N, C-alpha and C positions, 0 to 999 in steps of 0.2 A: 299338553307337554310338547306336542307338535306346534301349536301355535307360538309359544314361546320360544322355538325353535328359530320361526321362520320370522319373528321379528327381528330377534337378535341375528338372524345371517342378512335383513333387510338393514338393519343398521349401521352392520360393518361394510356394508357397499356402497353406502352412503345413499341410500332408497332407488326406487326403481323396481322390476316387474321380476318375477321369480326367475325367467328366464336369464334375465341380466346377472342375479345373484348366482345362477349354475355358473354361465359363464367364466363368471370372475373367480368362482372355485375350480373350474377347469383349468384356468391359467396356471395353476399351481400345478394340480394333480397330472396333466398331461405334458408335464414338462422332460422334453428328452435332448433336451442341450442340441448340440449340432451335430449330432451322430449323421445328418444327410447331409449337412450342411458343405457345399462346394466351394473350396479355396480358391478367393482368386489375386492373391496377393503373391508374388516373387521374388524369392530372397536374394536381396542386392549385395550378398557379397563383403568384397571389401571397399566394395566404392562406397558405402555409406559411412562410412567410418572418414575416408579420405574425402568426400565430401563435406562432411563436418569441420574437419581438421584445417582444408582449404579455407574455408568460410571464417572461423576464427581467428586464425592466422591474418587474414584481410582487414577482420573488422579491429585488428590491434595495429595494424600497420596504417590504417585510415585515422586513427588518432592524431598522431604528429601532424597531421595536414590539417586537420579539422584545429587544432593547436594557435598552430599559424593562421590560419583565415581569420581565426576568432581574435587573436591580437591585431590582425592587421584592421580589423574591422573598429574593433576598441581605439586604434589610435588615429585611427581616421575621424570616430566619432568626437574624439577631444580635439582634433584640429580645429573641427570644424566650429564647435561651441568656442575656443579660444578665437578664430576670425571673429562669429559675432558680435563675442565681447570688445574684440579691437573695432569693430565697425562701429559700436555704440559710442564709443567715447572718442573726443577730437584730440589726438596727439599733437603734442609743440615740437616739432622738431630744428626750428631753427632758434638758439635762443642767441638775445643779443643786448648790448649794454648802449644806451643813451647818454651821451655825454654833451653835454652843453656849451657851446663857446658864444665868445663874444665877434660878431661880423658888424660889417659897415652897416649891413642892411637890417640886423638887428640880432638877437637870439636866435640860433638854429640849432636843431637838435640832429645828431651824425652817431648814425649807428654803426657801431664797432660789434664783427661778429666774435664770438666764441674765440673763434681760432688767432686773429686777430689780436685780442685782448687776452689771450696768454692764462685764462682764468680757469682752464681746465687741468690740473696737475696731474688728474687719473687718467688714464687711456678706457677707452669705452668697453664695456662687459661683451667678450663675444659669447654667446651660447652656443654650446656645442649640441650638436643632434646627435641623439643614439643611434645604433645601426641597428636595421631592421632584423627580425629574426626570420631566417629562411630553413627550407630543407636542406639541401646541399650549397656547400661553397658560402666565403662572409666568414664575418666576426663571431656571429650569433647563428651557425647552423645545428640545425638538431643533430644532424650528423657528424656531429665534430669529437673529440676528446675533451676537448674542454666545455663542451655543453655536457657531456657524459659524466664528468669528474663533480661538473655544480650539481647537477641533479641527483648523482649519489649523495652529494655531502647533505644535499637538501633533504634525501631521503632517510639517512639516518638521522635527522634532528628531529623531525616525526614520528619515526619509529624507535626514538628512546623513551626508555619504560619509566616514564615520571613519574608522578604523586597524580596526574589527573588520568594517565594512562591506567596505574590501580583503580582508580574511581570507575573508568568506563569498561575494566575487566569484572569490576565487582558486579557493579550495574548488568552488565552484558551477559554474565555468565548464565542466571536465573534465566533472562531472555531465551536463551540458547537452549536450555535443558527443557524448557517450556515447550516452545515450539516442536523441537525433536517429539516430545514424546505425544506434544498433540497430533503430528502426522503419522506418529506411530499406531495410536489408538484407531485413527482413520482408515488406517490400511487393515489394522485386525476388523473391524466393522466390514470391509469388502471381504475379506476371505469368509467370514462367519456368514454371511448372506451366502456368497459362493458355494458353500461346502451344505448348508441347511436348507434354503429356501430357491436352490436350482437356478439354472444358466438365465432363464427370462425375469427371476427377481433382480439378479445381477444386471439384466443389462437396464432393467426401468431403473433401478437404484443410481447404476453410475451416470446414465445419461441426463435422469432429471436435478443431479446433484451439481455436474456440470453446466446444466443450462439457468439455472437458479443460481448458482455461485458466480455467475458472470454478470447477472444482475446484481448482485448484494455487492460485489467490489465496488460496482459505479456508486452505491450509496456508504459505501463503506469508507469513502474517506472523511468523512465526518468524523467518524472515529479514527481515523489515524490523524487526524489534527490536534485532537488532542494531545500527541507527543510533543507536541511544538508548542503550543498556544499556553497550556497547563505550566510545563515550566517554567516558560517567562514570565508567568503573571507570579508565581510562586517563588522565582529568583527576586521579583521585584517586590516581594512581602504583601502582595496585594491578593490576601487570600481569600475576600468576597469573591474576586472576581474568577478565580482559578473555580470556587464552584460553582457560578455562574455560568460556564464553559460548558461543563459535566450537563448542566441542565438545559444549554441550549441544545448541545450536540444530541442531548437524548430526544428531544422534543423535535428536532431536523429531521434525523433519522426514523423517526416515527413515522413522521407526515411524508417523508420520502418512501420510506419503504413498504405501505400502504398500498399505493395505486399499481408501483412495481410488482410486489409481491402479487398481490389480486389479478395482473396480467395473466400470471403463468395458471390461475384457477382456470381459465377459460380456453388458453390456447397451448397450453401443453400438450395435450393431444396432439392436434394439427403439426405440432414441432418433431414430435416424434413418428408421426408419421410420413414426413419430410426424408428423415431420416433412413427409411424404409423397415422400419419395426413391425412385426407382426401387430394384430390386435389383440392377442393376448397381453403382450409385451406391454404395448399402450394401453390397455384397461387397470395393469396395476401402476404404471407410472402415471397414470390421472388420479387414481386413490390415494398411491402414497404422496403425490405435490400436497392435496388439498388440505394434507394433514405439516406435510414439513415446512410447507412455506411460514407456518406460526411460530415455528422452531428457530428459524432463520430469521424473525423479527426479535424473539427474545434474547439469541444469542447476540444481537448486532447491541441492544439495549445493555445487556450485562458485560458486553465488552467496552464500552464505554467505562461501565464502574470499576473492572478489574486493572485497565490502563490507566484509571486516573489513580490506583492504589500503587501502581507501580511510578508514577510519577511522583508521588512523596515520600517514598521511600519503604514501602511494602512490598518489593517486587517479592522476597524471599516468601513470605506467606503466600502470596497468590500463585507463586507456583509449586511450592505442598500442594497447595486447594486443588490446583489443576491437575496434577499429576495423581492424586489422590480419589477425586471423582471420578477423572479419566479412568484410571483402573478399575474403579468400582463401576461404573456402568458398562465397561466391556467384559465384566466378570457376569454383570446381572443379563446382559444380552445374549450371553455365549450359554447358561441357562435357560432364558426364555424360549431361545431356537430351538436348545438339545431337546427338553424335556415339556416343553406345553405345547399339547397337542393344537393345531388348527394356527398356528404361530404365522402369520405373513408378514409381508411388508407392511402394511397398513398399521399393525399394531405395533412394529419395528419405529414408526413413526410417531405414533404416540407416545412409545416409552422413550424415546430421544426428548421430545416436549417437555411430558412431566418430569424428567429430570433435570432437565436444564432451570426447570421452575425453580425446583426445589433448591439446586443450586446456587440460585440469584437471592431467593429467602434465608439460605445457611450464610452466606458472605454476606451478606447487607447486615444482618444481623450480628456477627461476629465483630463485623468493623465498629456498628453501633455502641456495643457492649465493651469492645476494648479502647474505645475512645479514639479511633484513628483521624476520624472525620471530624473530630471537635471545631478544629480551626476555620472549617469549610463549611459549616453547618447554613452559616446567614447566608453564603452563594447559594448551598445545593436546594435546601426547601423554604429559607427565610425569605426570601425575595423573588419578586416576577422580572426571572431573567430575558423575557422577552422584549421588555421595555427598554432594554440596555442596547441600542442599534448598533452602535460600534463596535460592541462586542460581537454582535448576529455577524457584522459585514465583515469583521477580523476572519473570524471563523470558518465564514465560506470561501473569505479570498484563500484561505489556507488550503482549505478543502478540497476545492475543484482541481486544483493541480495536481493534488494528489489522487483523488477519485482518476482522473484521466490516466496517470502513471499506472496506477494498480488496474484499470481497464485494458491498458496496452499491453501491461506484463501475464496479467491474466488471459485476455483476450486470443494470445499465440497459440493454446489449447484449442481454444474453440475455434479457430480457424482451420486446424488440422484436423481437428473431429470432422466439419465437411469435408475435408478431403478424405479421411476416413469412411464417411458414409457411403462416399462412392463406390468404396470398394464393397459394403457389406456391413452388416449389422453384427456380426463379429469382430468386425474388427473396429468398430467402436466400440465395442465393451472392452476389446484388450486396449485400444487408447485410453480410455477411462483409467482401466488398472494401472497402467503406466503413471499415469497422470498423479494418481493416489501415491505410489511408490516413488517418482522422483519430489514431490515434495517432502517426503521423508529426508533426501538431502538437501534438499533446497534451504527448508527451516534451519539447517546447521549455520547457516553464516549469517541470518536476517538479524539475532538478537545483536550483534554487537553493533550493526548501525544503527539500530533500533535506539539502544541505550547510546550511543553518540550525538542523535539528535536532541535527545533529551537533554544533556549537559551541554551541548551549545546553547541550548535555549535557555536551560538555566543561569548561564554565564550572561546572554544576553540582557538576561532579565536585570541581573545585576549589576551590571554596567563594565565588565570585565571584558571589553572586547581582544584584548592582548592574549587574553586564554582561547 
């Protein structure tokens, strides 16, 4: 009996001698939190809020300047292109009429100018140059009542709730709801880990997800690109190409994620020590990382499929599925942490992985039997999409800017995490918790923009440029 228990403990700890197993268990049992922790942070008072307000207002004031500079650059490029076109052709500036007359020396041709011949009845057209846009002063100054009224009229035209606005709202509302619930469930997971596993497990949970999430958004641009390329192909009624895009995105994501996620298998312990965490926290984080990286890979491929369902008109079904499965996962995690003895962060990672695998099987089976994917099967599984080099090139050209943008957006939290690490491990854990709560509010606005991009790509595929 003792040998079986030793075998189970050794398997849980991922191998090693008995001393390592004991240390891993002590990492949970000796968790006294931050009882003797000396805080090094200070209360900034109202100056933090004042600084943030000044920074935000400054960013808004810079926007008109950037608009003016952009307009001038665009006009300069157009003028250069026009001059190049004029240099390539040979203009005829003088128009003359040759009149033959008889003289004593023979026939001669006398050139009569256009003005002398009076054959130009219409005066030459004069090209009027449009006034340049300026910050202050001038006909097109940004700081003028005329510009403000013109901008307000344009804003009313854009904000008019027309037929297309209704479609965007109809498509975007499920996206907003799904994003809010996803962030809410992530915040609940942080609360449950903190309550039932202790502060050390919370630190390991927060920092490992922050670091792995940074690399995940870098390769996640390939999934975001599906929201642009698939509606474009569907709008052009090229359903085979839309299915091939999903196949290409899944393969490329898998190829890119294996080395990136595998990197964390070997360097997560060094990264956590760099943040100043204790060896107990490092041990918990390493064991958790070596399971949760597979969950990230599976979630990325699963995100390609659910994102494709959003593009083909099944966003409500996908949202309902995400809400139900997320709620079930949170409830089961609560039961496991509260009532199962010996539950730790290692088993939490296994639970998330198996839950994601079951969700993938259920949603694909449902879509197959409901016939949602019938027009796209040839592109999804009936062809070898990697032979379509033009499609691969197009989706990579779309995905790379999206990946860089997501990396910069998500990387701001990582940059500030390094500053928090300078203060101490408690501040890092607190910053990670703040990030999970901030994502809850941030997700409320991302759904409508995603819906707008899908509708835009669909109309471009249809050739409806005016819409």
